[in-house]
C-alpha positions in Angstrom: 17.9 21.1 -9.6 21.1 19.1 -10.2 22.7 20.8 -7.1 19.9 19.6 -4.9 20.2 16.2 -6.4 23.9 16.0 -5.6 23.5 17.3 -2.1 20.4 15.3 -1.1 20.6 12.1 -3.2 24.2 11.5 -3.9 26.0 12.9 -0.9 24.0 11.6 2.0 27.1 11.0 4.0 27.4 14.7 4.5 24.2 14.7 6.6 24.6 14.9 10.4 24.8 11.4 12.0 21.6 12.0 13.9 19.7 12.4 10.5 21.4 9.6 8.6 19.7 6.2 8.1 21.8 3.1 8.3 22.3 1.0 5.1 21.5 -2.6 6.1 19.1 -4.2 3.6 19.8 -6.6 0.7 17.8 -7.3 -2.4 15.9 -10.2 -0.8 14.9 -7.9 2.0 13.4 -5.6 -0.6 11.6 -8.3 -2.5 10.1 -9.6 0.8 9.2 -6.0 1.8 7.4 -5.5 -1.5 5.6 -8.9 -1.4 4.7 -8.2 2.2 3.3 -4.9 1.3 1.4 -6.0 -1.8 -0.1 -9.4 -0.8 -2.4 -8.6 2.1 -5.7 -6.9 2.6 -6.3 -6.7 -1.1 -6.6 -10.4 -1.6 -7.5 -11.5 1.9 -10.3 -9.0 2.4 -10.8 -6.5 -0.4 -11.6 -9.3 -2.9 -15.0 -9.3 -1.2 -15.4 -5.5 -1.5 -14.5 -5.6 -5.1 -16.9 -8.5 -5.9 -19.7 -6.5 -4.4 -19.0 -3.7 -6.9 -18.1 -5.7 -10.0 -19.6 -9.1 -9.6 -17.6 -12.0 -11.1 -15.8 -9.4 -13.3 -13.8 -8.5 -10.2 -11.2 -10.8 -11.8 -11.0 -8.2 -14.7 -10.8 -5.4 -12.1 -7.6 -7.1 -10.7 -6.1 -7.3 -14.2 -6.8 -3.6 -15.0 -5.5 -2.4 -11.7 -2.4 -4.7 -12.0 -1.6 -3.4 -15.5 -1.6 0.2 -14.4 0.5 -0.6 -11.4 2.9 -2.6 -13.5 3.6 0.5 -15.6 4.0 2.6 -12.4 6.4 0.0 -11.1 8.6 0.4 -14.1 8.7 4.1 -13.6 9.5 3.7 -9.9 12.3 1.3 -10.8 14.0 3.8 -13.1 13.6 6.9 -11.0 14.7 5.1 -7.8 18.1 4.2 -9.4 18.5 7.8 -10.7 17.7 9.2 -7.2 18.8 6.6 -4.6 17.4 8.5 -1.6 14.5 7.9 0.8 11.3 9.7 0.4 9.8 7.9 -2.6 7.5 10.0 -4.9 8.0 13.0 -2.6 11.8 13.1 -3.2 11.5 12.4 -6.9 9.0 15.2 -7.3 11.3 17.6 -5.3 14.1 16.9 -7.7 12.1 16.9 -11.0 9.2 19.2 -10.3 10.0 21.5 -7.5 9.2 22.0 -3.8 5.5 23.0 -4.1 4.6 19.9 -6.2 6.7 17.8 -3.9 4.8 19.1 -0.9 1.5 18.2 -2.5 2.8 14.7 -3.4 4.3 14.3 0.1 1.0 15.5 1.8 -0.9 12.9 -0.3 1.6 10.2 0.6 0.9 11.0 4.3 -2.7 10.3 3.6 -1.9 7.1 1.5 0.4 5.4 3.9 -1.5 6.3 7.1 -4.8 5.0 5.6 -3.2 1.9 4.2 -1.9 0.8 7.6 -5.4 1.6 9.1 -7.1 -0.4 6.3 -4.9 -3.5 6.8 -5.3 -3.3 10.6 -9.1 -3.3 10.1 -8.8 -6.3 7.7 -6.6 -8.1 10.2 -9.1 -7.5 12.9 -11.8 -9.2 10.8 -9.7 -12.3 10.5 -8.7 -12.2 14.1 -12.3 -12.0 15.2 -13.3 -14.9 12.9 -10.4 -17.0 14.1 -11.2 -16.5 17.8 -14.9 -17.2 17.2 -13.9 -20.5 15.4 -11.8 -21.4 18.4 -14.7 -20.8 20.7 -13.5 -17.4 22.1 -15.7 -14.9 20.3 -15.2 -11.2 21.0 -18.1 -8.8 21.3 -19.0 -6.8 18.2 -18.5 -3.6 20.2 -14.8 -4.3 20.3 -14.5 -5.5 16.7 -15.9 -2.4 14.9 -15.8 1.3 15.1 -18.9 3.6 15.8 -19.8 3.8 12.1 -20.0 0.0 11.8 -22.3 -0.4 14.9 -19.5 -1.0 17.4 -17.5 1.1 19.9 -13.9 0.6 18.9 -11.9 -1.9 16.8 -9.6 -3.0 19.6 -7.6 -5.7 17.7 -6.8 -3.2 14.9 -5.3 -0.8 17.5 -3.3 -3.5 19.2 -1.7 -4.9 15.9 -0.6 -1.4 14.9 1.1 -0.9 18.3 2.8 -4.3 18.1 4.2 -3.7 14.6 5.4 -0.3 15.5 7.3 -1.8 18.4 8.9 -4.4 16.2 10.0 -1.6 13.8 11.7 0.4 16.5 13.9 -2.6 17.4 15.9 -2.2 14.1 15.5 -2.0 10.4 17.3 -5.2 9.4 15.8 -7.2 12.3 12.2 -6.2 11.4 12.9 -6.8 7.6 14.2 -10.3 8.4 11.1 -11.1 10.4 9.0 -9.7 7.6 10.6 -12.1 5.1 9.8 -15.1 7.2 6.1 -14.0 7.6 5.9 -13.4 3.9 6.7 -17.0 3.2 3.8 -18.0 5.6 1.4 -15.7 3.7 2.3 -17.1 0.3 2.0 -20.6 1.5 -1.5 -19.9 2.8 -2.6 -18.5 -0.5 -1.2 -21.5 -2.4 -3.1 -23.7 0.0 -6.3 -21.8 -0.7 -5.8 -22.4 -4.5 -5.1 -26.1 -4.0 -8.2 -26.7 -1.8 -10.7 -24.4 -3.7 -9.7 -25.2 -7.3 -11.4 -28.6 -7.4 -14.7 -26.9 -6.5 -14.4 -24.4 -9.4 -17.8 -23.9 -11.2 -17.8 -21.8 -14.4 -21.5 -21.2 -13.8 -20.5 -18.8 -11.0 -19.2 -16.4 -13.7 -22.6 -15.9 -15.2 -23.5 -13.1 -15.6 -19.9 -12.0 -15.8 -20.3 -8.2 -15.7 -23.7 -7.5 -14.0 -22.8 -3.9 -13.1 -21.1 -3.0 -16.4 -17.5 -1.8 -17.0 -17.4 1.9 -16.3 -18.0 3.3 -12.8 -21.6 4.5 -12.1 -23.9 5.1 -9.2 -26.2 2.2 -8.4 -27.9 1.1 -5.2 -26.3 3.8 -3.1 -22.7 2.9 -4.2 -20.4 3.5 -7.1 -20.4 0.1 -9.1 -18.8 -1.4 -12.1 -15.5 -3.0 -13.1 -13.6 0.2 -12.9 -15.2 1.2 -9.6 -13.9 -2.1 -8.2 -10.5 -1.6 -9.8 -10.3 1.9 -8.2 -10.8 0.3 -4.8 -8.7 -2.9 -5.2 -6.0 -0.9 -6.8 -5.1 -0.6 -3.1 -4.1 -4.3 -3.4 -1.2 -3.7 -5.7 0.8 -0.7 -4.5 2.9 -2.1 -1.8 5.9 -2.0 -4.1 6.3 1.8 -3.6 7.2 1.2 0.0 10.4 -0.4 -1.4 11.6 3.0 -2.8 11.4 4.5 0.7 14.1 2.2 1.8 16.7 3.5 -0.7 19.0 5.0 1.9 18.9 1.8 4.0 19.8 -0.4 1.0 23.4 -1.7 0.6 23.4 -1.5 -3.2 20.4 0.6 -4.3 21.3 0.8 -7.9 21.0 -2.9 -8.3 18.6 -4.0 -5.5 15.8 -1.4 -5.9 14.8 -2.5 -9.4 14.9 -6.2 -8.4 12.7 -5.5 -5.4 10.2 -3.3 -7.2 9.7 -5.3 -10.4 10.2 -8.8 -8.9 7.7 -8.3 -6.1 5.1 -6.8 -8.5 5.4 -9.7 -11.0 5.0 -12.4 -8.4 2.1 -10.7 -6.7 0.1 -9.9 -9.9 0.1 -13.6 -11.0 -0.9 -14.7 -7.5 -3.6 -12.1 -7.2 -5.3 -12.9 -10.4 -5.2 -16.6 -9.7 -6.7 -16.3 -6.3 -9.5 -13.9 -7.4 -10.4 -16.2 -10.3 -10.6 -19.3 -8.1 -12.5 -17.5 -5.4 -15.3 -16.5 -7.8 -15.3 -20.0 -9.3 -15.6 -21.7 -6.0 -18.5 -19.7 -4.6 -21.1 -17.2 -6.0 -20.0 -13.7 -5.3 -23.1 -13.0 -3.2 -21.8 -15.5 -0.7 -18.6 -13.7 0.1 -19.1 -10.1 -1.1 -19.9 -8.7 2.3 -17.6 -11.0 4.4 -14.7 -9.5 6.4 -12.8 -12.8 5.7 -13.9 -13.8 2.2 -11.3 -16.5 1.6 -12.1 -18.3 4.9 -15.8 -17.9 4.1 -15.4 -19.6 0.7 -13.5 -22.5 2.3 -16.2 -23.0 4.9 -18.8 -23.1 2.2 -17.1 -26.0 0.4 -16.8 -28.0 3.6 -13.1 -27.2 4.3 -13.6 -25.6 7.7 -10.2 -26.9 8.9 -8.4 -25.2 6.0 -10.4 -22.0 6.7 -9.0 -22.0 10.2 -5.5 -22.4 8.8 -6.0 -19.6 6.3 -7.4 -17.4 9.1 -4.4 -18.2 11.3 -2.0 -17.5 8.4 -3.7 -14.1 7.8 -3.4 -13.2 11.5 0.3 -14.1 11.4 1.1 -12.6 8.0 -1.1 -9.6 7.4 1.0 -7.5 9.8 3.7 -7.7 7.1 1.6 -5.2 5.1 1.3 -3.0 8.2 5.1 -3.2 8.6 5.8 -2.3 5.0 3.6 0.8 4.9 4.4 1.9 8.4 8.0 1.7 7.4 7.4 3.7 4.3 5.3 6.3 6.1 7.9 6.9 8.8 10.6 7.4 6.2 8.6 9.9 4.1 7.7 11.8 7.3 11.4 11.7 8.2 12.7 13.0 4.9 10.1 15.8 4.8 11.2 16.9 8.3 14.8 16.7 7.2 14.1 19.0 4.3 12.5 21.5 6.6 8.8 21.0 5.5 7.8 19.4 8.9 9.1 20.2 12.4 12.8 19.4 12.5 12.6 17.4 15.8 10.9 14.6 13.8 14.0 14.1 11.8 15.9 12.2 14.5 17.4 8.8 14.3 18.0 6.6 17.4 21.8 6.1 17.8 21.1 2.6 19.2 18.8 1.1 16.6 19.3 3.5 13.6 15.6 3.9 13.3 13.4 7.1 13.4 11.6 6.3 16.6 9.8 9.6 17.1 8.2 9.6 13.7 7.3 5.9 14.0 5.5 6.5 17.3 3.6 9.5 15.9 2.5 7.6 12.8 1.4 4.6 14.9 -0.8 6.8 17.1 -2.4 8.4 14.0 -3.1 5.2 12.2 -4.2 3.4 15.4 -7.0 6.0 15.9 -8.1 5.7 12.3 -8.1 1.9 12.4 -10.1 1.8 15.6 -12.9 4.2 14.4 -13.3 4.2 10.6 -14.8 1.4 8.3 -12.6 -0.5 5.9 -14.1 0.4 2.6 -14.1 4.2 3.3 -10.4 4.1 4.4 -9.4 2.1 1.3 -11.0 4.4 -1.2 -9.4 7.5 0.3 -6.0 5.8 0.5 -6.2 5.1 -3.2 -6.7 8.7 -4.1 -3.3 9.7 -2.6 -1.6 6.7 -4.2 -3.0 7.5 -7.7 -1.5 11.0 -7.4 1.9 9.7 -6.3 2.0 7.1 -9.1 1.2 9.7 -11.8 3.8 12.1 -10.4 6.5 9.4 -10.5 5.7 8.7 -14.2 5.9 12.4 -14.9 9.2 12.6 -13.0 10.6 9.7 -15.1 9.8 11.6 -18.3 11.2 14.9 -17.0 14.4 13.3 -15.8 14.8 11.6 -19.2 15.1 15.1 -20.7 17.0 16.9 -17.9 19.4 14.3 -16.6 21.6 11.9 -18.7 20.5 8.3 -18.6 24.1 7.0 -18.8 25.1 5.0 -15.8 21.6 4.0 -14.6 21.3 0.3 -14.0 17.7 0.3 -15.1 15.9 2.0 -17.9 12.2 1.6 -18.5 11.4 0.3 -22.0 9.2 2.5 -24.2 9.2 5.2 -21.4 6.8 7.6 -23.1 4.2 4.8 -23.6 4.7 3.5 -20.1 4.5 7.0 -18.6 1.4 7.9 -20.6 -0.4 4.7 -19.6 0.5 5.3 -15.9 -0.7 8.9 -15.9 -3.9 8.3 -17.9 -4.7 5.1 -16.1 -4.3 6.8 -12.7 -6.6 9.7 -13.8 -9.2 7.2 -15.0 -9.1 5.3 -11.7 -9.2 8.5 -9.8 -12.5 9.6 -11.5 -13.8 6.1 -10.9 -13.6 6.6 -7.1 -16.8 7.6 -5.2 -17.5 11.4 -5.5 -17.3 11.9 -1.8 -13.8 10.4 -1.8 -12.6 12.8 -4.5 -14.1 15.7 -2.6 -12.4 14.8 0.6 -9.1 14.3 -1.2 -9.4 17.8 -2.6 -10.2 19.2 0.8 -7.2 17.4 2.3 -4.8 18.9 -0.3 -6.3 22.4 0.1 -5.6 22.1 3.8 -2.1 20.9 3.0 -1.4 23.9 0.8 -2.6 26.2 3.5 -0.4 24.5 6.1 2.5 24.8 3.6 2.0 28.5 3.1 1.8 29.2 6.8 4.9 27.1 7.5 6.9 28.9 4.9 5.8 32.3 6.2 6.8 31.2 9.7 10.2 30.1 8.5 10.8 33.4 6.7 9.7 35.3 9.8 
């Protein structure tokens, strides 16, 4: 294990130039990447999905999901400094748990990142359609929704994935700098929502607080309850793991990775809970639970149509930062898996001009563009969460394993109370996983069985 660690994580300069990523990011790029990945669909759109499942207690769902993610973030911060290499949970699992477990985690990360980008693209499309309609240029429903939602294809979702992929291929530092600027726009828009909606806060909207109970259960054809909502809006918090995929492209990973992971998580948790609390207080959940643009719908209901247009415009401008963060992470995980020989080697190629993995970026963009154009938002989000929960639990296990196998001396970040933090992460992820809809868990199992079959056939082919 330590030999692999030295060769892959600590001696990256020994790799061929065509497979080496260029270090160009500073700590503020990482914080912006994390905030850009975290603050997005979860609060701009999934707050409505969560309210439909938990009622006013959706605010509690955000707290529960945030607490579990905070523990996972601490585990990520420690392991990323011990193993400063791209690949996120896949790489960490390879070092600590072996190739087979790493393959399962990597296969699940492929699912997670691809579906996250698709989900955000669908959410962006909802805001784009609402904004265009408010400006007097409505698009037909057939071009704003996939077949399962009564349309033909979600054209705006496909377009935004293509645009972001194009920006990424220009260069890592250039796309990260643009991302930082757009993140400021996004935060400003949420602060504006708080300022305008807070005076209309009505505590009566919180009664009854928990109409669907706490634990997840089937009701009205859906899995409802506080934990059911937490299992879905958990999606809102996990953008910080995209930071760990940038380890090889960070100038000082030992210092900058913990700052980016923990800093972005702290800022976003406070912002999320505040926005969810004010949203419920400003409008009964029934009024925005089924809206594709819940924050804008709330503002229109309180007579702030102009502000709603501004929020919609900000979402259109800034939500692509989430797409950028996760498309970035997905391409790097694909890239490292190909470099390790678990995916076709031709995918592990870096452009000599831009220093970016263009082939894998294009492949990922095509995959997520098809999903975004055809699959409904809620179904994508639930399945994406299943892959993330496995990844988070695996990183917590890796932290505990590495505590025993590798010395902690020299690490710039050590998680406090590691066994407590690791246990909360693993058990919390398991509880959220079993709070997901049954069909989601079944499909996730099928996905991983297919992945193991592919892995077995790939290894047989390599030996032959």
